[in-house]
N, C-alpha and C positions, 0 to 999 in steps of 0.2 A: 463732376461729382464721381467719386470712386464707387463702383457697384458693391453691393453687400457681399460678404464672404459666401453666402448661400448661392448668389447668382454666379460667382466665379467658380464655385464647385460644380454648378450645373454646366457652365461653359467647359470646364475640364472634361466632364463626362461626354458632352456633345462632340468635342474634338477627338476624344478617344474613340468614340463610335465611328466617326468619319474616317479616322486613320486606320482602324482595324479592317474595315471593309475595303478601303483603298489598297492596303497592302495585299489583301487576298486577290484583288483584281489586277494588280500591276506587279508582276514578278520582278521587274527592274528595281523596285523599292528595296526588297530584301537582298537582291543581288548586289546592289550598290553598298548597302549597309554592311553586308558580309565581307565585301571586298575591302572596305575601310577598316573593319575589325581585323581582318586577315593581315593587312599592311601595318597594323598597330597605329593607325591614324586616330582611331577612337577606341575606347574600351567597350562601348555598347551603343545601341541606338539612342539611348537617353542623352548622350553627349552631343547630339546634333541639334543645332538651333534651326528651327523652322522659320524661315524668313517670311513666307506668306503662303496662303492657300487660295485657290481660285475656283469660282463657280461660273457656270454659263446658264443663262435664262432666256426665255422667250418674252419679247416686249409686246405683250397682249394684255387686254383688260384683266384685272384680278391677279396677274402674275408679273413677271419681270422684276426689275430692281426694286421698284417701290414696294413690292410684296416681300421679296426675299430679305431685304436689308433689315426688316423689322426684327428678325431673329437675333441678329448680332448687335443691333443697336440696343436691344433689351439687356444684353450682357455688358454694356458699357463701351462698345466700339463707337468711334466717332467718324462720321462721313467726311471725306476729304475731297481732293480734286477730281473733276470729271475728265473723261477722255472720249475722243470721237475718232472712230475708225471708219473713214469715208468709204473706202473700197469694199471693206467687209460688211458695211452697213451695221455697225455695232456702236452702242454707247457703253461706257463703263465708269465705275467709281472705285476708289480704294478707301479702306477703313482702317484707322489706326486703333491698336488694341488698348484695353483698359489698363494693362500693365506690360512692361517691356518684354517679359519672357513669352508673351503670347504672340502667335503669328499675325502679321497684317492680313487683311482679307481684300481680295480683288474680285469684284462682281461685274460681269458684262451681260448685255442683253442684245438680242437681235432686233433691229428695227424692221419688224415684219412688214409694215406698210411700204417699205422701200423695195420689196421683192416683186416679182412678176405676179400677175393675177393668179396664175396656176399654182405657184408656190404658196401664196397667201391662202388660197382655198384649201389646200392640203393641210396647212398648219391650223387654220381655224376649225377645220373638220374635227380635229383632235382636241384643241384647247377650248373650244366653245362649250365643252362639257363642264368646264370650271367656271361656274356662274358667280361665285363670290370668292374673295381673297381667302385662300385656305389657311394662311398664317393667323388670320383674325380668330379662327376657331381653335387655335392650338394653345395649349398650356405651356408657355415658354419656360416655366419653372420646373417642368417635368422633362428631365433629360432623355428619358427613354422614349417619350412621345415625340420629342424633337428629332432624335436619332432615327426613329422609325419613319417620320415624315420625310426626312431628307433622302431616304432610300426606298420610298414607296412610289408606285406609279401615280402620276397626276392626271393621266389620260390613258386611253387604250393603247396597247402596243401597236405600232404602225405596221402596215403591210410592207413587204420588201419593195414593191413597186413604188409606193409613196416615198420610202426612204431614198431609193435610187434617184427619183425625180428631184427631190430636194438636194441630194448630193451633187447633182449636175449643176445646180445654180448656187447653192450656199452650203459648203461643207460644214459650217458652223450649225446651220439649221438642221442638217441631217444628224449631227452629233447629238444635239439637244432633244430632237424628237424621239430618239431612242434612249439615250443615257439620262436625260432629265437632270436632277440635281446631284448626281454622283460627283464626288470630288474630282475636279478636272486635273489638278496637280498640287503637290506640295513642293516646297523649295528649300534646298539645303543652303545655309549661309556658309559659303566656303571660307570667308575671311576669318572665321573663328576656328578653323582647323589649324593643325600644327604647320610650321614652316615646311615648305616643299609641296604642300597641298592647298595652301591658303590664298592662292590667286586663281582666277578662272582659267587662265592658260595652263597652269600646272595641273589643275584638277581635271580639265577636259583631256589633257594628255594622258593622265592616269586612267580615266574612264575608257579611252579608246584602246589603250594597251590591254585593258581587261575585256575588250570586245563589245562594249556598249555602243549602240548606234545613236549618233547625235543629229539633231535637227540642223541642217546647214542652210536654211532659208535666210538670205541676207548675211551669210557667213556663220560659222559655228558659234562665234562669240558676238553677241549683240552689245554695242557700246552706246551709252547715252551721249549726246553732244557735249555735255560738260565733263565727260570721262569718269564720272563718279559712280555710275551703275553699270556693271557688266553682267550679262546673263547668258545662259546656255541651257539646253534641255535635251533630254532623250527624245526619241521618236516614239509616239504612242504604239503600244503593242496591239496586235489585231486579236479580236475576240470572235468566237463563233456565236453569232446572235441569232435567236429564233424570232421570227416575225409572225404577225397575226395570221397570215395565211398558211402557217406551218412550214414555210420555206426558211432556210438558213442562209446566212451571208456573213463573210468575214468583215468586221467593222472595226474602226479605231476605238480603243478604250481610252485610258488616261496615261499620263506620262510623269516624269520627274524633272524638276527644274533646279537650276543652280544659280546662285547670285553672289556677286562680290560687290559689297558696298564700301567704297573707299572713304577714308577719313577726310572730313571737310577741311579746306585750307586753314581755317581759323583754329583747328585743333591739331594741326600737324606736329606741334611741339610736344604733345603729350606722350609719355612713355607708353609702350604697348599694353602694359598691365592696367593702365588707367582708362583705356578707351572703352566707352560704353556705346550702346546703340544710338544714343542721341548725338554722338560725335561723328556719326557716319552719314553719308548721303541717304536721305529718306525718300519716300514716295516711289513713283514709277515713271516710265518713259514710254510714250505712245509708240515711237519708232521701234523700240525693243519688243514691246508687247505684241505689236502687229505681226512680227515674224515668229514669236513664240506661239501664237495661236495656231500656226501652221504645223505644229508638232502632231496634230491629229489629221492633217490633210493628206490626200492620196499621193501628192507630189513627194511627201516624206515617207509615209508608211509603205509606199510601193517600191522604195529603193531596195536593191539587193544587199 
């Protein structure tokens, strides 16, 4: 069932709020957009198709995917395939949008109970203050309230010591304990750019010539086994974070992703001007996503 126009207007406002704060925190976003405008690849930021946005959560009672997804299910998103990241101890799902021009959504959660006792104790010390699902008390038809919720603390600011202890065991855990629901990344659909920039190889070459640092975990370009989904990303930029004990530390913020979704074999005969989103490879690929997660890891952010 298609959501009402009011709900879609609310969704528009929520997405605008997420993107405006994300642009402020991630200088690479405007840097890449300005480079594309400068090269006359696009006339303005509005010409970019946002393939998907991603969020990270803690898999604890009252939080995690089962809580977070309620927001976007309310706006007409549909839950799709699950993903399991064994080494990183994560679960994830993706959600298809109510209309094709909206971004897909990818939500992951940390399997907290799979961590060491020490890491679990640290996480629960913060998240135990959340005694009921906060989304249940949220007016999902109030865009300002939802936007505020997505950018407000859900628990106390961690100490630097707790952050570093988590970082040593799970870089994902450390990212979420500090950054919470901040938008982890948005994704430029490169296949909709003009020729010369509309493949992931051409686009990453362009970015590197412009001086952008790319995640090279598993190779700079991550390719699904079927060859239909190709992804790359920048390395998260470091932010000066202030911790509860007044100490500061440089931590990973968010990053920008790029995706090329190739036309499915059964639609290869279509002329380029007739190709729509439904004609391209949909969904996600666990192998690709596993390496994209590392865009916030010290193995990437620590590179010169």
